[in-house]
C-alpha positions in Angstrom: 2.3 -28.3 -7.8 0.7 -26.3 -10.6 2.3 -23.1 -11.8 -1.2 -21.4 -11.9 -1.5 -21.9 -8.1 1.8 -20.1 -7.7 0.5 -17.2 -9.8 -2.6 -17.2 -7.5 -0.3 -16.9 -4.5 1.7 -14.0 -6.0 -1.5 -12.1 -6.9 -2.9 -12.6 -3.5 0.3 -11.3 -1.9 0.3 -8.3 -4.2 -3.2 -7.4 -3.5 -3.0 -8.2 0.2 -6.5 -9.6 -0.2 -7.8 -12.9 -1.3 -11.1 -11.3 -2.5 -9.3 -8.7 -4.6 -7.0 -11.2 -6.1 -9.9 -13.5 -6.9 -11.6 -10.7 -8.7 -8.4 -9.9 -10.6 -7.9 -13.6 -11.5 -11.6 -14.1 -12.5 -12.1 -16.7 -9.8 -14.5 -16.9 -6.9 -13.1 -16.1 -3.5 -13.9 -19.7 -2.1 -12.1 -21.2 -5.1 -9.0 -19.1 -4.6 -9.0 -19.8 -0.8 -9.2 -23.5 -1.4 -6.3 -23.4 -3.9 -4.2 -21.4 -1.4 -5.0 -23.8 1.4 -4.1 -26.8 -0.8 -0.8 -25.0 -1.6 -0.1 -24.5 2.1 -0.8 -28.2 2.8 1.4 -29.3 -0.1 4.3 -27.1 1.1 3.8 -27.8 4.8 3.8 -24.1 5.6 1.2 -21.5 6.4 1.6 -18.8 3.8 -1.0 -16.2 4.9 -2.2 -14.9 8.2 -5.6 -13.2 7.9 -6.1 -10.2 10.2 -9.3 -8.2 10.3 -7.5 -5.0 11.4 -4.5 -3.6 9.6 -2.2 -1.6 11.8 0.1 0.8 10.0 3.2 2.2 11.8 4.3 5.4 10.3 7.9 6.6 11.2 8.9 10.1 10.7 12.4 11.4 10.7 13.0 14.9 12.1 
C-alpha cells in the first residue's frame, strides 16, 4: 500500500467527489478512480458508494 493512495482516499472523502479530488490532486478522474478501486481490492472493503442524488435531511429544534 502506497501512502499517496491513502492521501487520495482522504481527499476524495473530504471533497465528497472523485472528480473534485482529482482536480485538486492534479490527476485525471479515471486515474484516481482506478487507484481507489485498487485500494478497495487490496483492503477487501468497498470504501465508497456513489449515489447520483444527494438527499440532505435538515433537523430543526423548536
